N, C-alpha and C positions, 0 to 999 in steps of 0.2 A: 504494500500500500504506500502510495506516495503522500508525504506529509505536505500539506499546503497551509501556509500561514497567512491569515487574512487580518489586516490591521485597519481599524476604523477609528476616527476620532472618538473621544470619550462620550460625547453626547449622541452618537449615532447608534442605530440599531440595525442588525442584520436579519433579514427574513430567514426563518428556519429552513425554508426550501433551498437556500443556498449552501447550507451545511452539507458536507459530503460524508454524512454519517447515516447509518441505517435508522429509519424512523423508530424502530423498537428500542434502539440504544438511546435515542433522544428521549423517549418516554420514560425509560429507566432513570436517566440522569435528572429529569424533571422530578420524578417521584422521590429520588434520593436528595433533592434539594441542591443539586450541583448546578443546574441550569434554571434560570428564571426566564420564562417566556411570557411576553405581554403582547397581545394582539398578533400572535404568530411571528414574533420577532425576539431576538436575543440581544442583550446589551453587551457592551465592550468588556465589562468585568467578567461576565459569564463566558465570553469567548476566550479570554485569556486563561481562565481556569480550565475550560474545556481543552484548549490547546495543550496545556501542561499535562492533563490527565491522559489524553490520547498519545502524547509523546512517550509518557511513562509506559503506557500499555503496549505500544508498538515497539519501542526500543528495548524494553526490559523483558517483555513477554509475560508480564503479570496480568492477572485478570482485571476486569473493570473495577471490582470492589477494592482490590489491592492498590490499583492506580489511584483511586479516590482517596484511600487512606494515606498513601504516600504523599499525595498532593496536600492533604490536610496537615500532615506532620511537617512538610517543608514550609508551609505557610506559618505554622506555629514557631518553627525555628527562626524564620525571618522576623517575626514579632519579638521573640526573646532577644535576638541579636540587636534589634533596634532599642529595646529597653536597656540592655547592657551598655550600648553606646551612649544613650542619654544619661545613664547613671555615672559613667566615666566622665562625661562633660561637667557634671555637677561637682566633681572633686575639686 
């Protein structure tokens, strides 16, 4: 599968029909809270998260649930590293 990265401005939405993902996977991602779909469109934040999950799934060979979990943990690590950086600045 060829990975295609689509980047839109933060305030733009992409129609879900343009996603190159099977509709059942889109339904699962919505059900799990990974994608937020409004009026059949996905926002930039959801697209970035989806891109990360699909890269993990395709490149590491983990299943969808594993890729979601890894993405959540990576986001949490980023948050914690930012908190550490802020604490170091306060010294």
